[in-house]
PQR file with spaces between the fields and no chain letter, atoms N, CA, C, O and H, PARSE charges and radii, in Angstrom:
ATOM       1  N    MET     1      17.723    6.036  -14.645 -0.4000 1.5000
ATOM       2  CA   MET     1      16.063    6.934  -15.095 -0.0000 2.0000
ATOM       3  C    MET     1      16.611    8.115  -14.388  0.5500 1.7000
ATOM       4  O    MET     1      16.134    8.616  -13.369 -0.5500 1.4000
ATOM       5  N    ASN     2      17.684    8.514  -15.046 -0.4000 1.5000
ATOM       6  CA   ASN     2      17.938   10.195  -14.490 -0.0000 2.0000
ATOM       7  C    ASN     2      16.964   10.431  -15.239  0.5500 1.7000
ATOM       8  O    ASN     2      16.237   10.929  -14.381 -0.5500 1.4000
ATOM       9  H    ASN     2      18.071    8.106  -15.873  0.4000 1.0000
ATOM      10  N    PHE     3      16.197   10.481  -16.427 -0.4000 1.5000
ATOM      11  CA   PHE     3      15.311   11.280  -17.422 -0.0000 2.0000
ATOM      12  C    PHE     3      13.938   11.628  -16.602  0.5500 1.7000
ATOM      13  O    PHE     3      13.026   12.289  -17.098 -0.5500 1.4000
ATOM      14  H    PHE     3      16.788   10.076  -17.125  0.4000 1.0000
ATOM      15  N    LEU     4      13.921   11.125  -15.361 -0.4000 1.5000
ATOM      16  CA   LEU     4      12.546   10.900  -14.318 -0.0000 2.0000
ATOM      17  C    LEU     4      12.710   12.472  -13.436  0.5500 1.7000
ATOM      18  O    LEU     4      11.841   13.241  -13.025 -0.5500 1.4000
ATOM      19  H    LEU     4      14.662   10.589  -14.957  0.4000 1.0000
ATOM      20  N    GLN     5      14.286   12.537  -13.365 -0.4000 1.5000
ATOM      21  CA   GLN     5      14.319   13.666  -12.880 -0.0000 2.0000
ATOM      22  C    GLN     5      14.009   15.525  -13.375  0.5500 1.7000
ATOM      23  O    GLN     5      13.498   16.481  -12.791 -0.5500 1.4000
ATOM      24  H    GLN     5      14.992   11.912  -13.699  0.4000 1.0000
ATOM      25  N    ASN     6      14.474   15.371  -14.383 -0.4000 1.5000
ATOM      26  CA   ASN     6      14.404   16.206  -15.363 -0.0000 2.0000
ATOM      27  C    ASN     6      12.843   16.393  -15.963  0.5500 1.7000
ATOM      28  O    ASN     6      12.745   17.097  -16.968 -0.5500 1.4000
ATOM      29  H    ASN     6      14.888   14.595  -14.858  0.4000 1.0000
ATOM      30  N    LEU     7      11.546   15.768  -15.374 -0.4000 1.5000
ATOM      31  CA   LEU     7      10.401   15.923  -15.347 -0.0000 2.0000
ATOM      32  C    LEU     7       9.430   16.835  -14.747  0.5500 1.7000
ATOM      33  O    LEU     7       8.671   16.274  -13.958 -0.5500 1.4000
ATOM      34  H    LEU     7      11.625   15.196  -14.558  0.4000 1.0000
ATOM      35  N    GLY     8       9.251   18.069  -14.904 -0.4000 1.5000
ATOM      36  CA   GLY     8       8.059   18.691  -13.805 -0.0000 2.0000
ATOM      37  C    GLY     8       6.883   18.678  -13.978  0.5500 1.7000
ATOM      38  O    GLY     8       6.385   18.146  -14.970 -0.5500 1.4000
ATOM      39  H    GLY     8       9.868   18.524  -15.545  0.4000 1.0000
ATOM      40  N    THR     9       6.201   19.249  -13.065 -0.4000 1.5000
ATOM      41  CA   THR     9       5.231   18.816  -12.632 -0.0000 2.0000
ATOM      42  C    THR     9       3.978   18.923  -13.889  0.5500 1.7000
ATOM      43  O    THR     9       3.139   18.023  -13.856 -0.5500 1.4000
ATOM      44  H    THR     9       6.605   19.681  -12.258  0.4000 1.0000
ATOM      45  N    THR    10       3.828   20.041  -15.032 -0.4000 1.5000
ATOM      46  CA   THR    10       3.582   19.704  -16.575 -0.0000 2.0000
ATOM      47  C    THR    10       3.739   18.855  -16.936  0.5500 1.7000
ATOM      48  O    THR    10       2.612   18.386  -17.096 -0.5500 1.4000
ATOM      49  H    THR    10       4.509   20.772  -15.059  0.4000 1.0000
ATOM      50  N    GLU    11       4.532   18.068  -17.292 -0.4000 1.5000
ATOM      51  CA   GLU    11       5.250   16.947  -17.728 -0.0000 2.0000
ATOM      52  C    GLU    11       3.938   15.731  -17.349  0.5500 1.7000
ATOM      53  O    GLU    11       3.021   15.309  -18.053 -0.5500 1.4000
ATOM      54  H    GLU    11       5.447   18.448  -17.163  0.4000 1.0000
ATOM      55  N    TRP    12       4.356   15.407  -15.860 -0.4000 1.5000
ATOM      56  CA   TRP    12       3.761   14.562  -15.414 -0.0000 2.0000
ATOM      57  C    TRP    12       2.571   14.570  -15.638  0.5500 1.7000
ATOM      58  O    TRP    12       2.074   13.448  -15.734 -0.5500 1.4000
ATOM      59  H    TRP    12       5.101   15.750  -15.288  0.4000 1.0000
ATOM      60  N    ILE    13       1.374   16.082  -15.858 -0.4000 1.5000
ATOM      61  CA   ILE    13       0.207   16.259  -16.039 -0.0000 2.0000
ATOM      62  C    ILE    13      -0.114   15.465  -16.727  0.5500 1.7000
ATOM      63  O    ILE    13      -0.914   14.573  -16.446 -0.5500 1.4000
ATOM      64  H    ILE    13       1.777   16.994  -15.780  0.4000 1.0000
ATOM      65  N    ILE    14       0.679   15.690  -18.213 -0.4000 1.5000
ATOM      66  CA   ILE    14       0.208   15.189  -19.953 -0.0000 2.0000
ATOM      67  C    ILE    14       0.330   13.841  -19.131  0.5500 1.7000
ATOM      68  O    ILE    14      -0.719   13.395  -18.665 -0.5500 1.4000
ATOM      69  H    ILE    14       1.329   16.415  -18.441  0.4000 1.0000
ATOM      70  N    ILE    15       1.531   13.134  -18.901 -0.4000 1.5000
ATOM      71  CA   ILE    15       1.304   11.806  -19.006 -0.0000 2.0000
ATOM      72  C    ILE    15       0.632   11.173  -18.398  0.5500 1.7000
ATOM      73  O    ILE    15       0.586   10.007  -18.788 -0.5500 1.4000
ATOM      74  H    ILE    15       2.383   13.496  -19.279  0.4000 1.0000
ATOM      75  N    ILE    16      -0.204   11.501  -17.210 -0.4000 1.5000
ATOM      76  CA   ILE    16      -1.070   11.427  -17.060 -0.0000 2.0000
ATOM      77  C    ILE    16      -2.671   11.314  -17.438  0.5500 1.7000
ATOM      78  O    ILE    16      -3.386   10.312  -17.464 -0.5500 1.4000
ATOM      79  H    ILE    16      -0.166   12.449  -16.893  0.4000 1.0000
ATOM      80  N    LEU    17      -3.000   12.776  -17.741 -0.4000 1.5000
ATOM      81  CA   LEU    17      -3.799   12.988  -18.723 -0.0000 2.0000
ATOM      82  C    LEU    17      -3.792   11.473  -19.804  0.5500 1.7000
ATOM      83  O    LEU    17      -4.688   10.629  -19.823 -0.5500 1.4000
ATOM      84  H    LEU    17      -2.419   13.589  -17.720  0.4000 1.0000
ATOM      85  N    VAL    18      -2.469   11.460  -20.670 -0.4000 1.5000
ATOM      86  CA   VAL    18      -2.493   10.550  -21.956 -0.0000 2.0000
ATOM      87  C    VAL    18      -2.596    9.211  -21.884  0.5500 1.7000
ATOM      88  O    VAL    18      -2.836    8.530  -22.882 -0.5500 1.4000
ATOM      89  H    VAL    18      -1.741   12.146  -20.654  0.4000 1.0000
ATOM      90  N    LEU    19      -2.340    8.477  -20.129 -0.4000 1.5000
ATOM      91  CA   LEU    19      -2.372    7.511  -19.796 -0.0000 2.0000
ATOM      92  C    LEU    19      -4.308    7.283  -19.447  0.5500 1.7000
ATOM      93  O    LEU    19      -5.109    6.593  -20.078 -0.5500 1.4000
ATOM      94  H    LEU    19      -2.145    9.029  -19.319  0.4000 1.0000
ATOM      95  N    LEU    20      -4.534    8.142  -18.254 -0.4000 1.5000
ATOM      96  CA   LEU    20      -6.088    8.126  -18.463 -0.0000 2.0000
ATOM      97  C    LEU    20      -6.836    7.858  -20.254  0.5500 1.7000
ATOM      98  O    LEU    20      -7.677    7.041  -20.627 -0.5500 1.4000
ATOM      99  H    LEU    20      -3.883    8.702  -17.742  0.4000 1.0000
ATOM     100  N    ALA    21      -6.219    8.742  -20.891 -0.4000 1.5000
ATOM     101  CA   ALA    21      -6.875    8.868  -21.854 -0.0000 2.0000
ATOM     102  C    ALA    21      -6.744    7.180  -22.716  0.5500 1.7000
ATOM     103  O    ALA    21      -7.732    6.446  -22.733 -0.5500 1.4000
ATOM     104  H    ALA    21      -5.535    9.406  -20.589  0.4000 1.0000
ATOM     105  N    ILE    22      -5.719    6.848  -23.226 -0.4000 1.5000
ATOM     106  CA   ILE    22      -5.480    5.141  -23.341 -0.0000 2.0000
ATOM     107  C    ILE    22      -6.208    4.101  -22.282  0.5500 1.7000
ATOM     108  O    ILE    22      -7.026    3.234  -22.589 -0.5500 1.4000
ATOM     109  H    ILE    22      -4.917    7.445  -23.212  0.4000 1.0000
ATOM     110  N    PHE    23      -5.704    4.406  -20.938 -0.4000 1.5000
ATOM     111  CA   PHE    23      -6.220    2.978  -20.734 -0.0000 2.0000
ATOM     112  C    PHE    23      -7.649    3.152  -19.191  0.5500 1.7000
ATOM     113  O    PHE    23      -7.882    2.327  -18.307 -0.5500 1.4000
ATOM     114  H    PHE    23      -5.040    5.110  -20.688  0.4000 1.0000
ATOM     115  N    GLY    24      -8.222    4.330  -19.395 -0.4000 1.5000
ATOM     116  CA   GLY    24      -9.162    4.872  -18.268 -0.0000 2.0000
ATOM     117  C    GLY    24      -8.846    4.462  -17.459  0.5500 1.7000
ATOM     118  O    GLY    24      -8.021    3.574  -17.248 -0.5500 1.4000
ATOM     119  H    GLY    24      -8.033    5.000  -20.113  0.4000 1.0000
ATOM     120  N    LYS    25      -9.828    5.396  -16.471 -0.4000 1.5000
ATOM     121  CA   LYS    25      -9.773    5.726  -15.248 -0.0000 2.0000
ATOM     122  C    LYS    25      -9.764    4.355  -14.476  0.5500 1.7000
ATOM     123  O    LYS    25      -8.593    4.290  -14.104 -0.5500 1.4000
ATOM     124  H    LYS    25     -10.499    6.118  -16.643  0.4000 1.0000
ATOM     125  N    LYS    26     -10.480    3.074  -13.961 -0.4000 1.5000
ATOM     126  CA   LYS    26     -10.750    2.149  -13.478 -0.0000 2.0000
ATOM     127  C    LYS    26      -9.300    1.400  -13.996  0.5500 1.7000
ATOM     128  O    LYS    26      -8.431    1.315  -13.129 -0.5500 1.4000
ATOM     129  H    LYS    26     -11.432    3.127  -14.264  0.4000 1.0000
ATOM     130  N    LYS    27      -9.012    0.903  -15.219 -0.4000 1.5000
ATOM     131  CA   LYS    27      -7.285    0.566  -14.885 -0.0000 2.0000
ATOM     132  C    LYS    27      -6.820    1.096  -14.201  0.5500 1.7000
ATOM     133  O    LYS    27      -6.680    0.431  -13.175 -0.5500 1.4000
ATOM     134  H    LYS    27      -9.719    0.972  -15.924  0.4000 1.0000
ATOM     135  N    LEU    28      -6.229    2.536  -14.098 -0.4000 1.5000
ATOM     136  CA   LEU    28      -5.148    2.872  -13.727 -0.0000 2.0000
ATOM     137  C    LEU    28      -5.070    3.237  -12.365  0.5500 1.7000
ATOM     138  O    LEU    28      -3.969    3.530  -11.898 -0.5500 1.4000
ATOM     139  H    LEU    28      -6.343    3.077  -14.932  0.4000 1.0000
ATOM     140  N    MET    29      -6.567    3.268  -11.330 -0.4000 1.5000
ATOM     141  CA   MET    29      -6.237    2.812  -10.306 -0.0000 2.0000
ATOM     142  C    MET    29      -6.068    1.521  -10.158  0.5500 1.7000
ATOM     143  O    MET    29      -5.029    1.322   -9.529 -0.5500 1.4000
ATOM     144  H    MET    29      -7.461    3.030  -11.710  0.4000 1.0000
ATOM     145  N    GLU    30      -6.564    0.627  -10.423 -0.4000 1.5000
ATOM     146  CA   GLU    30      -6.133   -1.185  -10.534 -0.0000 2.0000
ATOM     147  C    GLU    30      -4.417   -1.135  -10.478  0.5500 1.7000
ATOM     148  O    GLU    30      -3.683   -1.797   -9.743 -0.5500 1.4000
ATOM     149  H    GLU    30      -7.408    0.789  -10.934  0.4000 1.0000
ATOM     150  N    TRP    31      -4.140   -0.394  -11.232 -0.4000 1.5000
ATOM     151  CA   TRP    31      -2.256   -0.188  -11.037 -0.0000 2.0000
ATOM     152  C    TRP    31      -1.692    0.561  -10.163  0.5500 1.7000
ATOM     153  O    TRP    31      -0.509    0.421   -9.852 -0.5500 1.4000
ATOM     154  H    TRP    31      -4.736    0.144  -11.828  0.4000 1.0000
ATOM     155  N    ALA    32      -2.560    1.556   -9.600 -0.4000 1.5000
ATOM     156  CA   ALA    32      -2.220    2.422   -8.435 -0.0000 2.0000
ATOM     157  C    ALA    32      -2.114    1.404   -7.170  0.5500 1.7000
ATOM     158  O    ALA    32      -1.179    1.360   -6.370 -0.5500 1.4000
ATOM     159  H    ALA    32      -3.521    1.670   -9.853  0.4000 1.0000
ATOM     160  N    GLN    33      -3.262    0.612   -7.171 -0.4000 1.5000
ATOM     161  CA   GLN    33      -3.706   -0.207   -5.782 -0.0000 2.0000
ATOM     162  C    GLN    33      -2.179   -0.805   -5.827  0.5500 1.7000
ATOM     163  O    GLN    33      -1.260   -0.640   -5.024 -0.5500 1.4000
ATOM     164  H    GLN    33      -4.021    0.648   -7.821  0.4000 1.0000
ATOM     165  N    GLY    34      -2.242   -1.744   -7.350 -0.4000 1.5000
ATOM     166  CA   GLY    34      -1.125   -2.941   -7.053 -0.0000 2.0000
ATOM     167  C    GLY    34       0.018   -2.034   -6.869  0.5500 1.7000
ATOM     168  O    GLY    34       0.905   -2.734   -6.380 -0.5500 1.4000
ATOM     169  H    GLY    34      -2.988   -1.878   -8.002  0.4000 1.0000
ATOM     170  N    LEU    35       0.412   -0.928   -7.002 -0.4000 1.5000
ATOM     171  CA   LEU    35       2.008   -0.383   -6.920 -0.0000 2.0000
ATOM     172  C    LEU    35       2.057   -0.256   -5.641  0.5500 1.7000
ATOM     173  O    LEU    35       3.131   -0.637   -5.175 -0.5500 1.4000
ATOM     174  H    LEU    35      -0.309   -0.359   -7.398  0.4000 1.0000
ATOM     175  N    GLY    36       1.089    0.249   -4.667 -0.4000 1.5000
ATOM     176  CA   GLY    36       1.353    0.277   -3.270 -0.0000 2.0000
ATOM     177  C    GLY    36       0.596   -0.985   -2.668  0.5500 1.7000
ATOM     178  O    GLY    36       0.512   -1.019   -1.440 -0.5500 1.4000
ATOM     179  H    GLY    36       0.217    0.559   -5.046  0.4000 1.0000
ATOM     180  N    GLU    37       0.147   -1.819   -3.255 -0.4000 1.5000
ATOM     181  CA   GLU    37       0.567   -3.225   -2.448 -0.0000 2.0000
ATOM     182  C    GLU    37       2.017   -3.656   -2.353  0.5500 1.7000
ATOM     183  O    GLU    37       2.644   -4.094   -1.389 -0.5500 1.4000
ATOM     184  H    GLU    37       0.215   -1.791   -4.252  0.4000 1.0000
ATOM     185  N    SER    38       2.426   -3.395   -3.731 -0.4000 1.5000
ATOM     186  CA   SER    38       3.562   -3.891   -3.997 -0.0000 2.0000
ATOM     187  C    SER    38       5.132   -3.235   -3.219  0.5500 1.7000
ATOM     188  O    SER    38       6.171   -3.856   -2.993 -0.5500 1.4000
ATOM     189  H    SER    38       1.917   -3.039   -4.514  0.4000 1.0000
ATOM     190  N    GLY    39       4.783   -1.683   -2.927 -0.4000 1.5000
ATOM     191  CA   GLY    39       5.560   -0.804   -1.781 -0.0000 2.0000
ATOM     192  C    GLY    39       5.610   -1.288   -0.969  0.5500 1.7000
ATOM     193  O    GLY    39       6.703   -1.808   -0.739 -0.5500 1.4000
ATOM     194  H    GLY    39       3.940   -1.179   -3.110  0.4000 1.0000
ATOM     195  N    ARG    40       4.520   -1.479    0.034 -0.4000 1.5000
ATOM     196  CA   ARG    40       3.856   -1.861    1.369 -0.0000 2.0000
ATOM     197  C    ARG    40       4.490   -3.570    1.402  0.5500 1.7000
ATOM     198  O    ARG    40       5.170   -3.802    2.401 -0.5500 1.4000
ATOM     199  H    ARG    40       3.633   -1.057   -0.152  0.4000 1.0000
ATOM     200  N    GLU    41       4.396   -4.231    0.847 -0.4000 1.5000
ATOM     201  CA   GLU    41       4.942   -5.723    1.257 -0.0000 2.0000
ATOM     202  C    GLU    41       6.915   -5.329    0.512  0.5500 1.7000
ATOM     203  O    GLU    41       7.845   -5.828    1.146 -0.5500 1.4000
ATOM     204  H    GLU    41       3.843   -4.043    0.035  0.4000 1.0000
ATOM     205  N    LEU    42       7.108   -4.817   -0.242 -0.4000 1.5000
ATOM     206  CA   LEU    42       8.846   -4.655   -0.293 -0.0000 2.0000
ATOM     207  C    LEU    42       8.956   -3.934    1.373  0.5500 1.7000
ATOM     208  O    LEU    42       9.726   -4.528    2.127 -0.5500 1.4000
ATOM     209  H    LEU    42       6.353   -4.412   -0.757  0.4000 1.0000
ATOM     210  N    GLN    43       8.384   -2.975    1.819 -0.4000 1.5000
ATOM     211  CA   GLN    43       8.759   -2.362    3.187 -0.0000 2.0000
ATOM     212  C    GLN    43       8.722   -3.393    3.841  0.5500 1.7000
ATOM     213  O    GLN    43       9.853   -3.867    3.950 -0.5500 1.4000
ATOM     214  H    GLN    43       7.758   -2.492    1.207  0.4000 1.0000
ATOM     215  N    LYS    44       7.938   -3.989    4.348 -0.4000 1.5000
ATOM     216  CA   LYS    44       7.555   -5.401    5.231 -0.0000 2.0000
ATOM     217  C    LYS    44       9.135   -6.338    4.830  0.5500 1.7000
ATOM     218  O    LYS    44      10.033   -6.424    5.668 -0.5500 1.4000
ATOM     219  H    LYS    44       7.019   -3.604    4.260  0.4000 1.0000
ATOM     220  N    VAL    45       9.217   -6.827    3.760 -0.4000 1.5000
ATOM     221  CA   VAL    45      10.212   -7.612    3.254 -0.0000 2.0000
ATOM     222  C    VAL    45      11.911   -7.074    3.830  0.5500 1.7000
ATOM     223  O    VAL    45      12.820   -7.788    4.256 -0.5500 1.4000
ATOM     224  H    VAL    45       8.488   -6.758    3.080  0.4000 1.0000
ATOM     225  N    LYS    46      11.878   -5.615    3.646 -0.4000 1.5000
ATOM     226  CA   LYS    46      13.470   -5.308    4.363 -0.0000 2.0000
ATOM     227  C    LYS    46      13.580   -4.989    5.591  0.5500 1.7000
ATOM     228  O    LYS    46      14.657   -4.754    6.139 -0.5500 1.4000
ATOM     229  H    LYS    46      11.141   -5.036    3.299  0.4000 1.0000
ATOM     230  N    LYS    47      12.093   -4.937    6.323 -0.4000 1.5000
ATOM     231  CA   LYS    47      12.325   -4.625    7.433 -0.0000 2.0000
ATOM     232  C    LYS    47      12.704   -6.590    8.247  0.5500 1.7000
ATOM     233  O    LYS    47      13.356   -6.874    9.252 -0.5500 1.4000
ATOM     234  H    LYS    47      11.218   -5.128    5.879  0.4000 1.0000
ATOM     235  N    GLU    48      12.176   -7.254    7.546 -0.4000 1.5000
ATOM     236  CA   GLU    48      12.713   -8.493    8.570 -0.0000 2.0000
ATOM     237  C    GLU    48      13.626   -9.054    7.705  0.5500 1.7000
ATOM     238  O    GLU    48      13.621  -10.284    7.752 -0.5500 1.4000
ATOM     239  H    GLU    48      11.646   -7.024    6.729  0.4000 1.0000
ATOM     240  N    PHE    49      14.429   -8.553    6.909 -0.4000 1.5000
ATOM     241  CA   PHE    49      15.755   -8.795    6.438 -0.0000 2.0000
ATOM     242  C    PHE    49      16.852   -8.112    7.445  0.5500 1.7000
ATOM     243  O    PHE    49      17.832   -8.734    7.853 -0.5500 1.4000
ATOM     244  H    PHE    49      14.432   -7.553    6.871  0.4000 1.0000
ATOM     245  N    GLU    50      16.550   -6.690    7.812 -0.4000 1.5000
ATOM     246  CA   GLU    50      17.165   -6.247    8.500 -0.0000 2.0000
ATOM     247  C    GLU    50      17.210   -6.814    9.928  0.5500 1.7000
ATOM     248  O    GLU    50      18.228   -7.218   10.490 -0.5500 1.4000
ATOM     249  H    GLU    50      15.754   -6.184    7.480  0.4000 1.0000
ATOM     250  N    GLY    51      15.844   -6.784   10.489 -0.4000 1.5000
ATOM     251  CA   GLY    51      15.576   -7.847   11.615 -0.0000 2.0000
ATOM     252  C    GLY    51      17.062   -9.353   11.934  0.5500 1.7000
ATOM     253  O    GLY    51      17.880   -9.728   12.774 -0.5500 1.4000
ATOM     254  H    GLY    51      15.017   -6.455   10.033  0.4000 1.0000
ATOM     255  N    ALA    52      16.496   -9.697   10.471 -0.4000 1.5000
ATOM     256  CA   ALA    52      17.687  -10.625   10.818 -0.0000 2.0000
ATOM     257  C    ALA    52      18.766  -10.511   10.753  0.5500 1.7000
ATOM     258  O    ALA    52      19.425  -11.427   11.247 -0.5500 1.4000
ATOM     259  H    ALA    52      15.831   -9.393    9.789  0.4000 1.0000
ATOM     260  N    LEU    53      19.342   -9.614   10.265 -0.4000 1.5000
ATOM     261  CA   LEU    53      20.594   -9.490    9.444 -0.0000 2.0000
ATOM     262  C    LEU    53      21.156   -8.064   11.235  0.5500 1.7000
ATOM     263  O    LEU    53      22.356   -7.949   11.482 -0.5500 1.4000
ATOM     264  H    LEU    53      18.807   -8.870    9.864  0.4000 1.0000
ATOM     265  N    ASN    54      20.359   -7.456   11.907 -0.4000 1.5000
ATOM     266  CA   ASN    54      21.056   -7.575   13.021 -0.0000 2.0000
ATOM     267  C    ASN    54      20.877   -8.503   14.173  0.5500 1.7000
ATOM     268  O    ASN    54      21.683   -8.272   15.075 -0.5500 1.4000
ATOM     269  H    ASN    54      19.384   -7.549   11.706  0.4000 1.0000
ATOM     270  N    GLY    55      19.971   -9.585   14.428 -0.4000 1.5000
ATOM     271  CA   GLY    55      20.393  -10.635   14.698 -0.0000 2.0000
ATOM     272  C    GLY    55      21.452  -10.936   14.396  0.5500 1.7000
ATOM     273  O    GLY    55      22.382  -10.492   15.070 -0.5500 1.4000
ATOM     274  H    GLY    55      19.316   -9.772   13.696  0.4000 1.0000
ATOM     275  N    SER    56      21.699  -11.730   13.365 -0.4000 1.5000
ATOM     276  CA   SER    56      22.560  -12.329   13.450 -0.0000 2.0000
ATOM     277  C    SER    56      24.162  -11.503   13.806  0.5500 1.7000
ATOM     278  O    SER    56      25.184  -12.083   14.172 -0.5500 1.4000
ATOM     279  H    SER    56      20.943  -12.090   12.818  0.4000 1.0000
ATOM     280  N    GLU    57      24.038  -10.385   13.629 -0.4000 1.5000
ATOM     281  CA   GLU    57      25.015   -9.701   14.588 -0.0000 2.0000
ATOM     282  C    GLU    57      25.638   -9.720   15.711  0.5500 1.7000
ATOM     283  O    GLU    57      26.819   -9.714   16.059 -0.5500 1.4000
ATOM     284  H    GLU    57      23.207   -9.914   13.331  0.4000 1.0000
ATOM     285  N    GLN    58      24.175   -9.756   16.452 -0.4000 1.5000
ATOM     286  CA   GLN    58      24.394   -9.572   17.621 -0.0000 2.0000
ATOM     287  C    GLN    58      24.980  -11.156   18.256  0.5500 1.7000
ATOM     288  O    GLN    58      25.685  -11.309   19.254 -0.5500 1.4000
ATOM     289  H    GLN    58      23.215   -9.760   16.169  0.4000 1.0000
ATOM     290  N    ALA    59      24.482  -12.152   17.404 -0.4000 1.5000
ATOM     291  CA   ALA    59      25.168  -12.773   18.105 -0.0000 2.0000
ATOM     292  C    ALA    59      26.578  -13.088   18.077  0.5500 1.7000
ATOM     293  O    ALA    59      27.438  -13.236   18.945 -0.5500 1.4000
ATOM     294  H    ALA    59      23.910  -12.027   16.594  0.4000 1.0000
ATOM     295  N    ILE    60      26.551  -13.156   16.607 -0.4000 1.5000
ATOM     296  CA   ILE    60      28.508  -12.789   16.462 -0.0000 2.0000
ATOM     297  C    ILE    60      29.246  -12.027   17.145  0.5500 1.7000
ATOM     298  O    ILE    60      30.416  -12.376   17.301 -0.5500 1.4000
ATOM     299  H    ILE    60      25.853  -13.036   15.901  0.4000 1.0000
ATOM     300  N    GLU    61      28.801  -10.841   17.713 -0.4000 1.5000
ATOM     301  CA   GLU    61      29.412  -10.524   18.929 -0.0000 2.0000
ATOM     302  C    GLU    61      29.626  -10.988   19.900  0.5500 1.7000
ATOM     303  O    GLU    61      30.640  -10.941   20.596 -0.5500 1.4000
ATOM     304  H    GLU    61      27.850  -10.558   17.586  0.4000 1.0000
ATOM     305  N    LYS    62      28.296  -11.686   20.097 -0.4000 1.5000
ATOM     306  CA   LYS    62      28.830  -12.094   21.473 -0.0000 2.0000
ATOM     307  C    LYS    62      29.230  -13.617   21.576  0.5500 1.7000
ATOM     308  O    LYS    62      28.975  -14.262   22.593 -0.5500 1.4000
ATOM     309  H    LYS    62      27.472  -11.724   19.532  0.4000 1.0000
ATOM     310  N    GLY    63      29.865  -14.164   20.487 -0.4000 1.5000
ATOM     311  CA   GLY    63      30.574  -14.969   19.913 -0.0000 2.0000
ATOM     312  C    GLY    63      29.947  -16.317   19.611  0.5500 1.7000
ATOM     313  O    GLY    63      30.513  -17.340   19.226 -0.5500 1.4000
ATOM     314  H    GLY    63      30.072  -13.640   19.661  0.4000 1.0000
ATOM     315  N    GLY    64      28.612  -16.104   19.874 -0.4000 1.5000
ATOM     316  CA   GLY    64      28.085  -17.560   19.531 -0.0000 2.0000
ATOM     317  C    GLY    64      27.588  -17.452   17.959  0.5500 1.7000
ATOM     318  O    GLY    64      27.752  -16.395   17.351 -0.5500 1.4000
ATOM     319  H    GLY    64      28.151  -15.274   20.187  0.4000 1.0000
ATOM     320  N    LYS    65      27.046  -18.458   17.407 -0.4000 1.5000
ATOM     321  CA   LYS    65      26.595  -18.523   15.781 -0.0000 2.0000
ATOM     322  C    LYS    65      25.249  -18.265   15.779  0.5500 1.7000
ATOM     323  O    LYS    65      24.401  -18.613   16.601 -0.5500 1.4000
ATOM     324  H    LYS    65      26.912  -19.317   17.901  0.4000 1.0000
ATOM     325  N    SER    66      25.140  -17.648   14.817 -0.4000 1.5000
ATOM     326  CA   SER    66      24.114  -17.189   14.294 -0.0000 2.0000
ATOM     327  C    SER    66      22.733  -17.775   14.166  0.5500 1.7000
ATOM     328  O    SER    66      22.663  -18.786   13.468 -0.5500 1.4000
ATOM     329  H    SER    66      25.829  -17.366   14.149  0.4000 1.0000
ATOM     330  N    PRO    67      21.408  -17.240   14.816 -0.5600 1.5000
ATOM     331  CA   PRO    67      20.367  -17.611   14.711  0.2800 2.0000
ATOM     332  C    PRO    67      19.856  -17.898   14.018  0.5500 1.7000
ATOM     333  O    PRO    67      19.692  -17.070   13.122 -0.5500 1.4000
ATOM     334  N    LYS    68      19.118  -19.421   13.830 -0.4000 1.5000
ATOM     335  CA   LYS    68      18.338  -19.798   13.086 -0.0000 2.0000
ATOM     336  C    LYS    68      16.492  -20.159   13.379  0.5500 1.7000
ATOM     337  O    LYS    68      15.826  -20.367   14.393 -0.5500 1.4000
ATOM     338  H    LYS    68      19.251  -20.094   14.558  0.4000 1.0000
ATOM     339  N    LYS    69      16.191  -20.091   11.941 -0.4000 1.5000
ATOM     340  CA   LYS    69      14.647  -19.990   12.353 -0.0000 2.0000
ATOM     341  C    LYS    69      14.267  -21.490   11.852  0.5500 1.7000
ATOM     342  O    LYS    69      14.304  -21.856   10.677 -0.5500 1.4000
ATOM     343  H    LYS    69      16.732  -19.922   11.117  0.4000 1.0000
ATOM     344  N    LYS    70      13.828  -22.435   13.171 -0.4000 1.5000
ATOM     345  CA   LYS    70      12.904  -23.266   12.130 -0.0000 2.0000
ATOM     346  C    LYS    70      11.496  -23.380   11.326  0.5500 1.7000
ATOM     347  O    LYS    70      10.434  -22.758   11.343 -0.5500 1.4000
ATOM     348  H    LYS    70      13.799  -22.138   14.125  0.4000 1.0000
ATOM     349  N    VAL    71      11.799  -24.017   10.917 -0.4000 1.5000
ATOM     350  CA   VAL    71      10.644  -23.455    9.623 -0.0000 2.0000
ATOM     351  C    VAL    71       9.092  -24.517   10.141  0.5500 1.7000
ATOM     352  O    VAL    71       8.045  -24.434    9.498 -0.5500 1.4000
ATOM     353  H    VAL    71      12.662  -24.522   10.904  0.4000 1.0000
């Protein structure tokens, strides 16, 4: 996705205007909201994963087994 780094403000404005003309404001707002929710969910999963990884590393450093969650 190297080409996205070369896009300037003018190009982004043109892209957004074309998308507005094609799909309409309501549909684009739904997509933006979905992207925001997806981003928040990914951050949440990342934090949970890092926490589990850190917990496992600490247990290994103490000489014990890695903690297992009960479901």
